[in-house]
C-alpha positions, 0 to 999 in steps of 0.5 A, spaced: 500 340 650 496 337 655 498 330 653 505 331 655 505 333 662 512 333 664 514 340 663 521 343 663 524 350 663 522 355 657 515 351 656 519 345 653 515 338 654 520 332 657 517 327 651 515 332 646 519 335 640 515 342 641 517 348 645 514 355 645 518 361 644 513 366 646 506 368 643 505 367 636 511 362 635 512 354 636 519 351 635 519 344 633 525 339 633 526 335 627 531 329 626 532 329 618 534 323 614 535 326 607 536 321 600 530 317 603 525 313 598 519 318 600 518 324 604 514 323 610 514 324 618 515 317 621 514 319 629 518 321 634 525 319 636 530 320 642 536 324 640 542 327 644 538 334 644 532 331 646 525 328 643 525 330 635 520 329 630 523 323 625 522 326 618 525 323 611 526 327 605 528 325 598 532 331 597 540 331 597 543 335 603 546 339 598 545 347 597 539 347 602 535 342 598 534 337 604 532 343 608 527 346 603 524 339 602 523 339 610 520 346 610 515 343 605 514 337 608 512 340 615 508 345 612 504 340 608 503 335 614 501 341 619 496 344 613 500 351 614 503 356 609 511 354 608 512 362 609 510 361 616 516 356 617 523 357 618 529 353 620 532 357 626 538 352 628 541 346 625 542 348 618 548 343 617 546 338 622 541 332 622 537 335 628 534 341 626 529 346 630 524 349 625 520 355 628 512 355 626 509 362 626 502 364 627 496 362 632 500 358 637 494 355 640 492 353 633 499 350 631 499 347 638 492 343 636 495 341 629 501 338 632 497 335 638 493 332 633 498 330 628 503 327 634 497 323 636 495 320 629 503 318 629 502 314 635 496 311 634 499 309 627 505 306 630 501 302 635 497 299 630 503 297 626 
């Protein structure tokens, strides 16, 4: 992603919640807040694990409901199929890693577009 020039090892960008795991796969770090008033992606925030998308869902954190709601939210937000997303880390944690499979260039472009829109929206507020 060209708008995050400070590159770390393993394809991870210093100010981005996105890392790359070979071809056809992108990993996105997300900080999830369950039991919210709405399902939304609010921006990017710093966590102990590094930058993460800040997501809120109405679902409760029981029986995987909040994780499933997060997968649906991210799929809708990116305009990709739910079947292309899976939780790879953080099943019982607020900070999660979501794997997005498919054309990595397309996924990268969608993420860049959505992140730019979030930054723009947050600067206007």
